[in-house]
LUMVOMI-899345 format. One record per residue (C-alpha): residue number from 0; residue in one letter; x, y, z. Coordinates in nm, 2 decimals. Example, Ala and Ser with C-alpha at 12.3 -4.5 7.8 and 13.67 -1.06 7.14 Angstrom:
<sites>
<site k="0" r="A" X="1.23" Y="-0.45" Z="0.78"/>
<site k="1" r="S" X="1.37" Y="-0.11" Z="0.71"/>
</sites>
This chain:
<sites>
<site k="0" r="X" X="-0.42" Y="3.11" Z="3.25"/>
<site k="1" r="X" X="-0.13" Y="2.92" Z="3.43"/>
<site k="2" r="X" X="0.22" Y="2.93" Z="3.29"/>
<site k="3" r="X" X="0.08" Y="3.11" Z="2.97"/>
<site k="4" r="X" X="-0.14" Y="2.82" Z="2.88"/>
<site k="5" r="X" X="-0.38" Y="2.77" Z="2.70"/>
<site k="6" r="X" X="-0.19" Y="2.92" Z="2.40"/>
<site k="7" r="X" X="-0.23" Y="2.89" Z="2.01"/>
<site k="8" r="X" X="0.06" Y="2.72" Z="1.83"/>
<site k="9" r="X" X="0.12" Y="2.66" Z="1.46"/>
<site k="10" r="X" X="0.24" Y="2.35" Z="1.29"/>
<site k="11" r="X" X="0.57" Y="2.37" Z="1.08"/>
<site k="12" r="X" X="0.56" Y="2.06" Z="0.88"/>
<site k="13" r="X" X="0.29" Y="1.85" Z="0.69"/>
<site k="14" r="X" X="0.15" Y="1.54" Z="0.83"/>
<site k="15" r="X" X="0.21" Y="1.61" Z="1.19"/>
<site k="16" r="X" X="0.04" Y="1.35" Z="1.38"/>
<site k="17" r="X" X="-0.21" Y="1.42" Z="1.67"/>
<site k="18" r="X" X="-0.18" Y="1.12" Z="1.91"/>
<site k="19" r="X" X="-0.39" Y="0.98" Z="2.19"/>
<site k="20" r="X" X="-0.10" Y="0.95" Z="2.42"/>
<site k="21" r="X" X="0.25" Y="1.10" Z="2.42"/>
<site k="22" r="X" X="0.42" Y="0.83" Z="2.23"/>
<site k="23" r="X" X="0.49" Y="0.77" Z="1.86"/>
<site k="24" r="X" X="0.32" Y="0.43" Z="1.89"/>
<site k="25" r="X" X="-0.01" Y="0.57" Z="2.01"/>
<site k="26" r="X" X="-0.30" Y="0.60" Z="1.78"/>
<site k="27" r="X" X="-0.30" Y="0.90" Z="1.54"/>
<site k="28" r="X" X="-0.65" Y="1.07" Z="1.55"/>
<site k="29" r="X" X="-0.57" Y="1.35" Z="1.30"/>
<site k="30" r="X" X="-0.29" Y="1.53" Z="1.13"/>
<site k="31" r="X" X="-0.17" Y="1.89" Z="1.12"/>
<site k="32" r="X" X="-0.05" Y="2.06" Z="0.79"/>
<site k="33" r="X" X="0.20" Y="2.37" Z="0.78"/>
<site k="34" r="X" X="0.03" Y="2.66" Z="0.93"/>
<site k="35" r="X" X="-0.25" Y="2.48" Z="1.10"/>
<site k="36" r="X" X="-0.34" Y="2.62" Z="1.44"/>
<site k="37" r="X" X="-0.39" Y="2.40" Z="1.75"/>
<site k="38" r="X" X="-0.46" Y="2.51" Z="2.11"/>
<site k="39" r="X" X="-0.19" Y="2.38" Z="2.34"/>
<site k="40" r="X" X="-0.35" Y="2.34" Z="2.70"/>
<site k="41" r="X" X="-0.04" Y="2.31" Z="2.92"/>
<site k="42" r="X" X="0.33" Y="2.27" Z="2.97"/>
<site k="43" r="X" X="0.48" Y="1.98" Z="2.77"/>
<site k="44" r="X" X="0.50" Y="1.62" Z="2.92"/>
<site k="45" r="X" X="0.75" Y="1.37" Z="2.87"/>
<site k="46" r="X" X="0.67" Y="1.07" Z="2.65"/>
<site k="47" r="X" X="0.80" Y="0.82" Z="2.42"/>
<site k="48" r="X" X="1.10" Y="0.87" Z="2.20"/>
<site k="49" r="X" X="1.01" Y="1.01" Z="1.84"/>
<site k="50" r="X" X="1.17" Y="0.99" Z="1.50"/>
<site k="51" r="X" X="1.30" Y="1.26" Z="1.27"/>
<site k="52" r="X" X="0.97" Y="1.45" Z="1.20"/>
<site k="53" r="X" X="1.03" Y="1.82" Z="1.22"/>
<site k="54" r="X" X="1.38" Y="1.77" Z="1.33"/>
<site k="55" r="X" X="1.27" Y="1.61" Z="1.66"/>
<site k="56" r="X" X="1.52" Y="1.42" Z="1.86"/>
<site k="57" r="X" X="1.47" Y="1.12" Z="2.11"/>
<site k="58" r="X" X="1.37" Y="1.26" Z="2.45"/>
<site k="59" r="X" X="1.18" Y="1.55" Z="2.29"/>
<site k="60" r="X" X="0.86" Y="1.64" Z="2.48"/>
<site k="61" r="X" X="0.49" Y="1.64" Z="2.37"/>
<site k="62" r="X" X="0.23" Y="1.93" Z="2.40"/>
<site k="63" r="X" X="-0.10" Y="1.84" Z="2.53"/>
<site k="64" r="X" X="-0.35" Y="1.99" Z="2.28"/>
<site k="65" r="X" X="-0.73" Y="2.03" Z="2.25"/>
<site k="66" r="X" X="-0.85" Y="1.82" Z="1.97"/>
<site k="67" r="X" X="-1.24" Y="1.84" Z="1.94"/>
<site k="68" r="X" X="-1.27" Y="1.87" Z="2.32"/>
<site k="69" r="X" X="-1.04" Y="1.57" Z="2.39"/>
<site k="70" r="X" X="-0.68" Y="1.58" Z="2.54"/>
<site k="71" r="X" X="-0.43" Y="1.47" Z="2.26"/>
<site k="72" r="X" X="-0.05" Y="1.52" Z="2.21"/>
<site k="73" r="X" X="0.19" Y="1.65" Z="1.94"/>
<site k="74" r="X" X="0.56" Y="1.64" Z="1.95"/>
<site k="75" r="X" X="0.71" Y="1.97" Z="2.07"/>
<site k="76" r="X" X="0.94" Y="1.99" Z="1.78"/>
<site k="77" r="X" X="0.65" Y="2.04" Z="1.53"/>
<site k="78" r="X" X="0.49" Y="2.33" Z="1.68"/>
<site k="79" r="X" X="0.58" Y="2.70" Z="1.75"/>
<site k="80" r="X" X="0.37" Y="2.96" Z="1.93"/>
<site k="81" r="X" X="0.21" Y="3.23" Z="1.75"/>
</sites>
């Protein structure tokens, strides 16, 4: 368990996209609803700029998450550690 990861996080917002790459233009492979849990696998990474979902700002980072055994990404502004 390096740097405190993996760790469980919860979504705070409905319709939070889970994407194939850390970019808002990447394919969405699922969505999280408020209080859904997701396993964040490592420190956040820099990716594409994001819109206003969850109060995110351009330059926000993306968490790598485990989504059915695949590495996917969720904007950091939409998740908090549980």
